[in-house]
N, C-alpha and C positions, 0 to 999 in steps of 0.2 A: 431104656435105661440110659443114664449117663455114662459117658465113657471116657476116662482119662487119656490124654494125648500125651505120647512122648515128645520130647523136646528134640527138635530136628534143626538142620539148617535152615534158616530162615529163606523163603523163595524170593526170587528177584521181583521187585516192584517196578510196575511202568507207570509213569504219570501221577505219582502219589507222593512225590517230594513234600508239597507243602502240608498234606495231611500227617506224614511222618513226623514233620518238623512240629507240628502242634501236638500231636500225641506224646513227643518226648518233652515237651515244655510242660505238659500236663502231668507227666510222670516225675519229672524233676521235683516238683512240690511235693509229691508222695514221699519221696526220699528223706523228707524232715521227720517231724513229730506229730504229724496229723494225717488222718484218712483221706482217701481220694477216691473216687469213682469215676469212670469214663465209659461211655457206651458209644459204640460205633454202629451207625445204622446205614443201612442200604438194602437194594434189592438182592435177590439171590444171584451169586457169581459175581458180584460188584467188586469183591476182593476184600472183605472184612477179615477174614481168618488170615490171609497174607499180611494184612496191616498189623494185625494183633501179633503175629509171630515176628515180624520184623522189628517190633518195638524195642527199645533198651530199657529192660525193666530193672528195678533197683536190686541192689544186692541183697536178696533176702529169700528165703524158701518160697518156691513158686509151685502152685497146682493149677494145672490146665484141665479143664473138663469141657466136653463137647456134649451137648443135650440132643438127644434124639425125640422123634413123635412119641414114643411109648413113655418118655419121662414125664409128660403132663398128666398121665393117669395114676401116677403113684405118689402119694404124699411124701415129701421129703426125700425123694430119689437122689435129687443132685446134692442135697446137704449131707445124706448119708454117704454118698461117694466122697465128697471133700474130707468129711471127718476121718473116713477110713484112709485116705491118703496121707492125711498128716499124722496119723498114728496114733489119735487119740482115742482113749477107751471111754466109751460113753458110761455114764453113772447116772444115778437117779438123783441130780443135784435139787430137784425142786419139790420132791415128794410126790411127783404125779406119773412116776414110772416112764420117763424120758428113753432111757435105752430100750425098754420094751416096746414103746409106741413108735419110735423111729425105726427099729430094726423090723416091726411088722405094723406098718402103717395101716393096713386094712383090718387089723384086729379089732372087733367091736367093744371088746372089754375096755374099759377105763375107769378112771376115778369117779366117785360118786359125785354128782354135781346137782345143779338145780333141776327142776322138773321139766322145764324147757329143752328138748333135744338140742335145738340149734344153737340156743345160747351157751350150753354146755359144752357143745363141739367147739364154739368159738373160743370160750374161756380155755379150754384144754389146749387148743393150738397156741394161744396167745402164750401161755405158760410153758408150752414146749419151744417155741420160739426164743423165749428170754433165756431158757435152761440152755439150748445150744449155743446162744451168744454167750453165755458163761464159759462154756466149754473152750471156745476161741478165744475169749479173754485170758483163760489160764494159758493158753498155748502161746499166746501174744506177749505174755509176761516175759518169756524168754528173747524173742527176736520178732520184728514184723513180718507180715506175710502178704504176698501177693497171689491174688486168685484170677485166674483168667476163665472166664465162662463163655463159650462160643455158642451161637444159636440159642440164646436166651429165651427166645420166643418159646421153645419146645420145653422150658423149664416148669416144673410144677409150681403152682401157686404157693404152697407153702414154703419150698425153697426160696422163691423169689421174695417172700416176705423176710425170711431170715437174711439173705443178701442185702436187703435194704436195712436191716436193723445193723448188721456189720458196717455199713457206709455212715452211721452215725456214732461209731464207737469214739470214746474220748481220745484225747491226745496221748493219754500213756499207752494206748493199745492201738497204734495205728495200722490200718489194712489197706491195701491197694487192690480195686476192683477194676478189671477190665472185662467189659461186656460186648459180645457182638450179637446184633438183633437185626433180623429180616423185617420186611414190611407186613408180616402176618399179625393179625390182632387176636391176641389171646389174653387171658386174664394175668399172664406173667408180664406182658408188655404194658398191661394197665399199671402194675406196680412200678415198673422201670419209669413209665411217664410221669408217676407221682414223684418219684425221687428227682427227676429232671426238673418238676415245677418248683419243687420245695428248696431246689439249689444244692442239694446234696449229690448231685450227679451231673457232669458236664456231657453234653451230646455232641456228636461229630456225624454230620450227614455226609454219607460218601454217594457222590454221582456217577455218571459215565466218565470214562476216561476221553481225553481228547483224543484229535485225529493225529498229533504228533506222537503221542504215546502208543497209539495204535501202530504207527509207522516202526516204532522201536521194538514192538512186540512181533512185527512182521519180519524185520531184519534179524531178530534173535532166531525165529524159526527158520528162516530160508538161508541164513547165513550170507544174506546179500541185500543190499537196499530195494525196498519196493518203490514202484512209479507210483506219482501222485495219484493218478487214476485208480490205480488198483488199491491204494491206501484208503481213498475216499469212498470207494466202492465196499471195502470190508468195514470201514466204520458204520456205513449205513446198515450194512447187513447184520451185523452185530449189535447195533445200538449203543456202542461203546461199552459193553458188557465185557469184562475180561474172559470169564468163563465162555459166554457164546463165542467170542474170537477165538479162544484156544480150540474149541470143537470145529468151528469154521475151517480153522487153518489145517486142522489134521484130516479133515475131509477133502480140501483141495490139495493138500500134497499127496493123498492116496490117489486122487484123480490125476495127478501130474499137470496140475494147473499152475503156471509160473506167476511170480509178482510182478508181471509187466503189463502193458497196455493191451497185449493180446489176451492175457489171463483176465483182465477187467471186462474185455468185451465178451468173453465167454461167459463171465459171471451175469452179464447183462443179457445173455441170450434167452431166448423164450423158454427152451428145454429147461434150463435151470430156474428160471423164475416161476414156473408152474409148479415145480416142487413147493416152494414156499421161500420166500428171501431170507427170513431171519432163522429157520430151523431146518432148511434142506440138508445142512451138514450132518445133522442126526438120522435124516431119513434117505440119504443119497443111496446107501447100500441097502435099504430095506426092500423087501419085495412089496410089491403094489397093494396086495390084501393086508400086510402087517402095517403100512402106513394108514389105510382106510381104518383099520381097527383102532389104531392109535388116536385117530382124530375123533372117533365117534365116541371112544371112552372119554376123552378129554371134553367134548362137548356135553355128553349125556350124564357124565358122573357117575358111571357104573360100569362094571365088569361083567354084568350077566352076559353069558355067551348067546342066550336065546333071544335078548332083546337087542343085543349088539347086531348078531346075525340077521334078525328081522328087519331092522334099520336099515342096514347095508344090502339087505336081500342076498345074503350069503348063508350057505348052511351053518348049523350051530357047532358042528364039529370043526369046520374052518375057523370060525370066529375063536372056538375056546383054544385051539392050536396056536393062532397068531397070539391070543393073550397070554398063553403060557411063556412063548418065546419072549415076548416082551418082558415079562417077569425075569427069566433067566439072564437077559441081557442088562437087567438093571433099570430098565426104562419105568417099570411100574414097581410099586412096593410089593413085598411078597404076598400081602393080602389086601383085598379091597380095591378102590380105584385110584388110589394116590400115586402120583408121579415122583420119581425120585429126584427131579429138579422142579420146582413149582414154575420155573420160567418156561419150562417146555410144554407144560399144560396151556399156559396162557398163549405161547406162540401157536402151538396147534389149532387152537381155537380162533386166534386171528387169521390163519392161512385158509380157513374155509370161507368161501364164498357165501354171501347172504342168502341166495336161493339154496345151495347146498345145504347150509345149516338149517334153515327153515324146514326143508323137506326131511332132513334127518329127524328134526324134533317131531315133526307132525306124525311121521312114521311109528317113532318110538311112543309116542302118545297113543296113537291108535292101538299099537300092540299091548301096551300096559291096560288100556281100557278094555280090550277083549279078554285079556288074562285076569281080569278082576282085582288089579293092584288097587292100593289105597287112593281114595280120590284126591287127597292133598298131594300125593307124587305126581299124579297126571296132571293136575291143576298148574303146579309149579312148573311143569314142562311147557304147557300151554301158554303160561303167562310171558314166557320167553319168544313167542311168536309176535310179529308185528301187527298181524290181524288175525281174528277168528272167524274164518269165512264160512265155515261149516256149522251147521246147527247142533251137531253132536258135541262139537267143542264148546259151544256157549251152555248147553245143558250140563256137561260135566263141571264146568267152572262153577255154575250155579249150585250144583249138588255139593260141590266142595264148600261153597260159601254158607249153604245150609247147614251142613255138618259143623262147620267151624263157628257158626253163630250157636247151635246146640251146645257145643263143648265150650264155648266162652273163649275161643282161641281169637287172638288179635289178627290171625291171617285172614279173617273174614273181611276185613276193611280192604286188603289188596285184592283179594277176589272181586268184591262188588265194585270197587274202582275201576277194574279193568271192565267189568260188565257194563258199567256206565258209560266208558268211553266208547264201547262198542254200539251201545244203544242209549244214547243221551237222551232221547225222548221217552223213554220207558219209565212210567210212572212208578211201576212197584220196585224196580231195581233201585231208584233213588231214594225210596222210602226205606227198603232195607239197609242201604247204605248209611242213612241218617241214624237208624235204630242201631248198627253197628258202631257208629262214631260216637254216640251217647256216653260210652265209657272211657274214651279217651280225649274226644274234642267235641264238646257239645257245642260250641259256637260254631263250629264248621257244619255240624249237625242241623242247626237252626237254618243255615243259609240253603241248605238242600231242602229243608222242610218249606222255605218260602218258595221256592221254585216248583216244589211238588203240589204244594197247595195252589198256586197260580193255574197249574196244568189243569188240576181236578176242579176248581170253579169254572174253568173255561170248557170243559168236556172235551180235552185234548185227545190225540189219537190214541193214547194209551189206557183207555178205560177198560176195554176187554182185557189189556194186557196187564192190568194191576193185579191179576192173579194167573198170569199166565206161567210165571216161573215160582209161583209162591207154594208153600206147603204148610201142613199143620193148622191147627184150630185157629190162630190168629190170623191167618191168611185165606182160610177156606170161606166159600160161599159168598164172596164180594161179587157185587154187580150193581145195576142201576136199581134205584128203589124210589118209588112214588114220583118219577118223571120230573124230579127236581132239577135236572140239568147237570148234576154232578153225582157222583158215587158217595153215599152217606156212609157206608163201611170203610172205604177208603178215607173219607174225612174223619171219621172217629178215629182211625189208626194214626192219621197225622197229626190229631189233637192229642192223642195219647203219648206220641213220641215228642210232640212240643211241650206237654206239660212235663214230663220228666226233664227235657233239656233246660226248661227255665228253672225248675226246681234246684237242678244241680247248679245253675248258674247264680242262684238266689234270687230270681225274678218270678216268685211263685204266684202272684197275683195273677199275671197275664196267663199262666198255664191254667189256673183255676178256672178263669171264665171259659176257656177253650175247651176244657175237658167237661165242664157242665152242659154247654151248649151241644158238644157232641153227643153225649149220653142222652140228651133229651131229643135230639134229632134222630138218633139211632134207634131209641125207643119207639118214637112215632113211625118211623118208617118200616119198622119190622114188628108191628104189633101184630099183624095177622099171619105173618109168615117168619116168624122167628126160629132160628135154628140153635143147636148147641153151640155152634160157633160164635153166633152172635150173643148168646149168654156169656161165653167165655170172653169174649172183647169187651162186654160191660163190666164183667168183674175186672179185668185188667185196668179198666177206665177207673173203677172205683178204688183199686188198689193205689193208683195215684194219687187220687182224691184224698185217699185216707194218710198217705205219706204227707201230703200237703197240709192237712189238718194236724197230723201228729207234730209238725215243725212249727207252723204258724200259727200263733196266738188268735189273729181274728178269724181265722177259718176252722177253728176245732170243732166247734158245736155242730156247723153246718155240714162239716164232714161227718160227723157221727150221725145226725139224721138221715145223712144220704146212704150212709153203709147199712142202716138198720131196715132199709127197703129192701124187698126182693130183688134179685139181680135180673130178673126178666121172667117171661112166660114159658121157660124150656120145662120140659118134664122132669119132675123130680123122683128121686129114690123113695123107698117105702116110709122111710122115717121123715121124709120132707126136708132133710137138711142139705142134701147134696142134688145138684143138677146132673141129670142124666147125659151122658156123652162128653161131659166136660172133664178134663184131666183134673185128678184130685190136687195136684201141685199148683194148679191154677185157682181154684177156690181157696186153697189152704193160704195164699197169701194174704186173704182178708181176716183170719182168725186172730193173729196176734194184732193186727192193726184195730180190729173191732175190739179187743181186750184193752188196749191202750186208751182209745178213745171213750170207751164205755166206763174206764176208771177215772178219766179226767172229767166227764161230764155227768157221772151218776155216783161214782164212788162206792159201788157194791163190791165188797171183798169177796164174797162167794162166788159171784159171777166172774169176776176177775180171775179168781183161781180156776174155775172151770175153762176159761179161756186159755189160760196158761197151760192146764194139762192137755189140751186139745191141739195147741199149736204146733206145726211141723219144726223139727230141729234139724233136719237135713242140712248138707252144705249147701244144696241146691236153695233151700228156703232161706239162708243166710247171706245169699249172694245178692248184691245190688242195695239200693236204700230201702226196700222193704224189709230185708233182714233185720234192719235196727229196731223192728218193732217187738221182736222177740225178747232180746235182752231188755230193752225199755220196761215192757210189762214185768218181767221178774224184778227189776229195780224197783217199780213201783210196789211191789210185793214184799219188799225188803229182803230180797233173796239176791244180795249182791255177789256172793260167790258163783251162783249159777250163772248171773249176768255176765261177770268176767269171763267164765268159761266159753259161753256163747260168743262174747266179744272177740276173743283170740282166735276162735275158729273163723269168725267172720272177717278178720284181718288176714288170715292166712288165704281164703278163699280169694278175697278179694285181690290181693297180691298175685295170687296164680292166674286169675283171669285178667289181670292188669287193667283194674278199675280203682285208679288213684283217688277218685272221689268218694267211691263207698268205703274204702280204705281209711281216709281221712276222717269220715264220721265216726266209724268204728273206734278209731284211736282216740278221738275227742270224748266219745261216750266212755271209754275206758278211764281216761283222765279224770272226767267228772266223778265216776264211781270211786276212784282211789282218794280223791279229795274228800268225798263223803266220809269214808271210812278212816280218814285221817292218816293215810299212808302218805306223808307229804312228799318224801325223796321220790316214791314211785310215780306220784301224780306229776311231779315236775319233769321227771323223765318221759312219761307218756306223753305231757303236753309239748315237749320239744320234739318228740318223734313225730307227732301230728303236724306242728309247724313245717318240720322237714318234708312230710308227704305233700302237704299243701303247695310247698314250692315247686313240687315235682309236677303239678297239675298244670296243665297249658293255660287254663282259663284263670289261675290264681283265685281260688275260693276264699270268701271272706274268713279271717283267722280270729273273729273275736272270742270264740269259744276257748281255744287254747290260751289265750291272751288272759281271759277271765280267771281260768283255772290257775295261771301262774299269780294273778292278783290274789286269789284265795290263799294259795300256798305262803306268798310272802306274808300275807295277814297272819297266818297261823304261826309263821317263824317269827313274829313280832316286828316286821319291817313295814309298818303302816305307811311309811313314806313312799317307798316303792310300789306298794298296792295302790296307793292314791295316784300316782303318776301313770300307771298302767290303766287304771280305771277312767282315767280322764281323757285317754286317747282313744276310747272305744267309740264307734259311731252308734248314737242312740236309737236311730231308727232301726238298725239291724237288730240290736239287743232287745228293743221294746216289743219287735214284732215275733220274737222267739219264745215257744212255750217254755223252753228250759233255761235259756240264757237270762230271760228277765228276772227269774226268782233268784238266781246267783247274784245278779248285778245289784238287786235290791238289799239282798242280805250284805254283802261286802260294802255296799255304800252306806248302809245303816251302821255297820260296826266302825267304819271310818268316823261318821259323823258322832257316834257314841264316845269314841276315845278322844275326840275334840270337845267333849262336853256339851255338844249341842244335840239333846235329846230330842228337841222340837222337830229339827231338820230329820233326825233319824226316824222318828215316827210318821213323818209326812212322806218321807220315800217309801216306807212300809205300807201306809194308807193307800198310796197310789197303786201299788202293786196289787193289794187286796181289791181294789175296785176294779183295776184292768181285769183280774181273774172273773169278778162278777159279771163285768159287761161281756165277757167272752163267754159266759155259760159254764165256767170250770169251777169245780168245788174244790176245796182245800185237799191237798193230797201230800204225799211223803215228801216229795221233792220241792215243796214251796212252803217251808216252815217260818213263813214271815210273821205269823203270830208269835212265835217263839222269840224271834229277835226282838219283837216289839215288848214283850214281857220282860225280857233281859235288860233292854236299854231303860225301860221305865223304872225296874227295880233298882238298878244302879243308880239312876237319878233321883231315887227317893220318892217316887210318884206312883206307889202302888196301886192307889185308887183310880188311876187311870188305866192301868193294865188288866182290870177284871173282864171287860169285852174281849180282849185277845185271848185271855184264859179260856174263856167259855168256847170260844171258837176251837182252841186246842183239845179241850174235853170233848166237843162233839167229834172232831176227827178221830180221837183215841178210842172212842167207843165204837165208831162205825169202822174203824181201821185198826183193829188193836195188833200191830206188829210191833217189834222192839223199838225201832226209832220213834214211832208216834207215841208209844205208851211211856218210854223213857223221857222225851221231852216234855209230855204234858206234866209227868210227875215232877220233874225237876223244876218247871215253870211254877207248878203249884207249891213247891216247897219255898221259892223266892218270896212269895206273897202269903204264905200261912202264917199263922200266929205262932207264938214260942213253944207251945207243947207239940205241934204237930211238923214241925219244920225238919227235924232229924229224921223222923219215921218216913216222912214223903221222900226225903233225900235218899235213904236206904232202899225205899221202894223203887225209886228211879234206877238205882244202880243195879238192882236185881231185874227189873223189866228191861232194862237196855240189854244186859248179857254180852256175851262175845261178838254178836251180830250188829251191834251198836257200839262201837268202842269209844267214840268221841264222846257222847251222851254220857256214858257210864263213867268215863274218867273226870267229866265236869261235876257228874253227881258226887263222886268220891272226894274230889276237891272240896266240894261244899260240906260234905260230911265232916271232912278233916277240920275245915275252919269252924263248923258248929261245935263240933268235940272241943276244939280250943278255946271257944268262947264259954263253953260249960265248964272249963277247968280240968278237963280229961286230957292231959298232955300227952301221957303214954299212947293212948288209943289215937289220938289225933296224929301223932309221928308216924304210927303204923300206915294208917290211911294215906297220909302225905307221901311217904316214901314210895308206896305201891304206885299213887298218881306220877311221881316223879319218874319211876321207872318205866311207866307205860307210856308217858309221853316222850321220853327219850327214845324208846324204840321206835316210836311212830313219827319222830321228827316235829312233834308239836312243841315248838320251842317257846312260845308264848303260855301256853299252858304248864310247861316245865318250869317257866321263870316263876308264876305265879304259885306253883307248888313249893318251890324252893324257899321263895319268900316266907310263905306260911310255915314251912318247917323250920326255918331259922327262928320264926316267931315262938314256935313251939320247943325251943331248947334243942332241936335234933341236929345231927349232921347228915350230909348226903351219903348214900350207900356208895360202896366202890363201884366204879364204872359210870356213876351219874356225873352231871356236870358239876365241876370242881369249884366253879365260881372264879373270881379274881385271883384268890389267893393260891389256888391249885395250879395243876398243870394246864397251860393253855391249850395243849393240843388232846387233851381228854376228850372233848365233844366232836373230834372229827371222825368222820365215818371212814371206812375202808378206801373207798374211793377217793375221798377229799384228802386223805393221808398220802396215797400214792402220787397223786397230782402234786401235792404241796412238796413231797420229796425231790421229784424230778424237777420241779419249778425252781426248788432251792439250790439245784447243781447249775443253774443257768441255762436251762433249756428254755427255748421259746414255747409259746402256746402251740404252735404248730408242731414242733418236735415233740411236745409230750403228747399231743393228740396222735402222732404218728406211732410212738413208743407203747402207747395204751389201746391203740386201735379205737379211738374215740373221736368225735367231731370237735372242732375248734369251740364250737359253741358250748358244748358239755363241759370242755376244760375252763372256759371262762366262768361259767355258771359254778363248778367246784371251787375254782379259785376266789371268787367272790365269798362264798360261804367260809372258807378258809382264813380270809382277811378279816371277816368278821368275826368269826370264832376265836382266832387268836389274837386279835387287837393290832395286828402290825399293817402298816400302810402299803407295803410293797414286798417284793420277792427277795430283795436284798437284805432284809432283816428277818425273813423267813428262816433262812438257814440257821440264825443264832437260835431262833426260838425252838426249832427242832432239833437242835443239838442238845440245847440246855433239858429239854424235856427226856431225851433219850438218855441223858446222864443221870437221871433221877431213878431211884429204886422203883421198879415196877410193881404196880399195885395190882391185885387180882381183879381181873375184868370180867363182868357178867356177860356171858356169851350171848351175842344177839343172834338168834338163828337167821341163816340166810340173809347176812348183813348187806350182801352186794348182789347185783345181777337180778335177773328177772325171777319172780317168786309166784308161784302158782296160787291160785285163790284158795285151795284147800289148806295150804300149809303155811299162808302169809297172814291170816288174820291175827291182829294183836291180842296176845293173851295177857290180860291184866291181873297181877297177882292177887290172890283173894287176901281181904283184910280181916280185922277182927271181927267185923259185924254179921251177924248171922240174923236173916229175917225168917220168921216162922212160916211155914207153907200157907198159912192162912192170910198172912199178909198181902200176897198178891192179888187176894180177891178185894183187899179194901182201897185198890189204888186209884179207883173212879168213884166218882159220886153218882147218885142216882140219877137216871135219866129225867 
């Protein structure tokens, strides 16, 4: 816990005059009317606390807090201590139970929030921070405040963020922050680094004191001047660290060593230097056994008496007694293997000779191996050795690597990299390293694969070793086959790894050729002696082939044909579906892939549903790129909520396994689904998150997908100009080769041409997309409604006779694939082309057929119903329909649809309901979302985008996006006029607002579907049977 230190007489400083002047200059400005923060950084014992104590603080109430190790484990520990010292009574200022949560930070009970626990916790903590800052602001209304927080690296992260908020308090509430920070890297130091980077905190670095200052300290301690030789010797031994020098002087005085040349010679003697030059003062009076135990604990990082005793070849009882005495002396922490002074651990390790340290590490690793300790702990010790000379060391590190690969841990790369250094010519190690690197660095993986492929073709020295360290069905059973001069099984594994690497890097064609050739050669070489491992390897190759076919338009049908063939001649179960000896998780990878490819190439709804019912849904099945097949199949089946649930899990699994490429694809798929559902703001947020994940990838994947989603969102918001600029910058070769992006691109481009009145160009774009689908052998499916866009464009252009062929294609899709989106779109398109008596009935059937699972087609159908009712003169019914459309479009963020509904409602003589878009004559802020309003209020106060982002815990890119929407909705050009608009809006009488459920934050698929209010129309049950013409 944090402790409050009493104000005592400041200690005398040696050699810190310049730093003290700089600190006092910084504090002088804080005595005025603005907040100021200063962090003093340096190594342990360098004098940070003494400098903070010697500073002349402003005449204001001062709270001094020193953080300890256990503070980091308790949320708001330091904040709670500061609040208590100020005598401020916590109260529930924000309605979220601040007092209870801060007083009991580990209490799981909390206010109700979104379904996602991580976002709920983050939002709760943000509100707590703001509420705590309000408490301080109330206290500062009386007088300024000075906070001195030493050892801030041990502060809990929540309190560190609270201190960061205090550093940005406005001029009317000035606060002075003085922070002391050592070189330990924690989450709190990351917060302080952010304050320094943003200019809210000044950093002062404390280095070693000069030799002259060392002389002053020696003269103060000995009451006489020290000789030059003695001063230089002490400066070298202490490294200019005041704390180390103080301990050194105490030990020298205890040994009656004088500060003269004779004392310097004694310091240089072999007897003293053998103890250890920088820390011998701490060990001078220790028994030999205690010194050995201290060094072993510092090196091995554990205080286990059995392990320490075994490494030193001492009885466990002796090691335990020495450890207990070190704890009583304050050298070790009361629990664990931590040292009271981090400098002492570093110095103890530095004083061990390299042979001695290596001998201790090897003994400890052997003891841990004999005791059955976890492989990762043993391997971490072995990695510290310069050479792994013994076979058991190599086997242990390899076993740890295999375990890490199975668990998806990134430490597998460290283990395998070390094995490759020890055995640079071993093919299997390089292959396993390349496989592990696929998750984090596919380009480096390809370089290893090139070397391994050359070795395999040459029949290098590692053919037999290709399986020497391998385990599992992916590696078993390899060897020479067919006398081809190289191992076809190893070549197949190399091709599999290369295919995945090139798919991740966007170079799928090369991967396709290598995969197909590898499977053909493996099948021919193992025709007579195929094993279950061979069949499993072929299944994995086909999974990669299927993933390429699912992503690349030109390979879809070939991949489907290849996946329909038997995986191999292995023995099958009684039902003939599963290969005996092959893990279910291996063959199950193909289930969802086959379902997606079968849907794209055949379009059989019943078969697709059987695949969906049988596909695996475990976290293991969702890991990697093949995990995208399950959500894609559910999306094709018009089950968007289920697809979103799987994608949320896939994002979590990929993040836990540190697979940024797979996480990026999952986030992109989530953005596409949200756009299809019409949830524009959520789709924008998801696309921005995907772009951020792409920037974290070392290989910088193509970002055409998120940008295309943003273009679709801009188009739905009525910003065709912005959508056009985004689309114009997309690489056509990437878009044209994508199964999913090409359809989105064609739809958005056609809409842009239609808004410009160029219906011929729009239809040409859609015809080109339809022809590309036919050439690729892909049938019309749910995610490629190009025929609907063509009907819409031609109907708006007054050319219904040209739209009939497209409507026929939509009818064929709706009969073959009767899902809400397909049925709703077809009936809406039929209503556009139908004669006068049938238009209204078909539009109502379209709204009923769409239902809540297809909110956008339903709203478009109801908009058409309102317009048709208005044309028939039924203004009352038209107003009811249009008001429902207006409310639904407002909740989803479909601004273009909302504008069209508002125009039609005005023509029907109606007014917008409370909470809807008030138009130019109403409040200009009525259309702002909660997130946009919060950003606007802070921007109107004069905060920069970076300050607003820090205040609301957002990225600057998100703040810029929200401000752009604010300017557009309010009609103001900059933030200077924004304050007047917000002030005038707040002064008006508040109109009753229609509650928008879960208006901000993450929303679960189960609760976030837009509920369009029911209108006055009611279609009889038998009407749903009349929606399709006879086949």
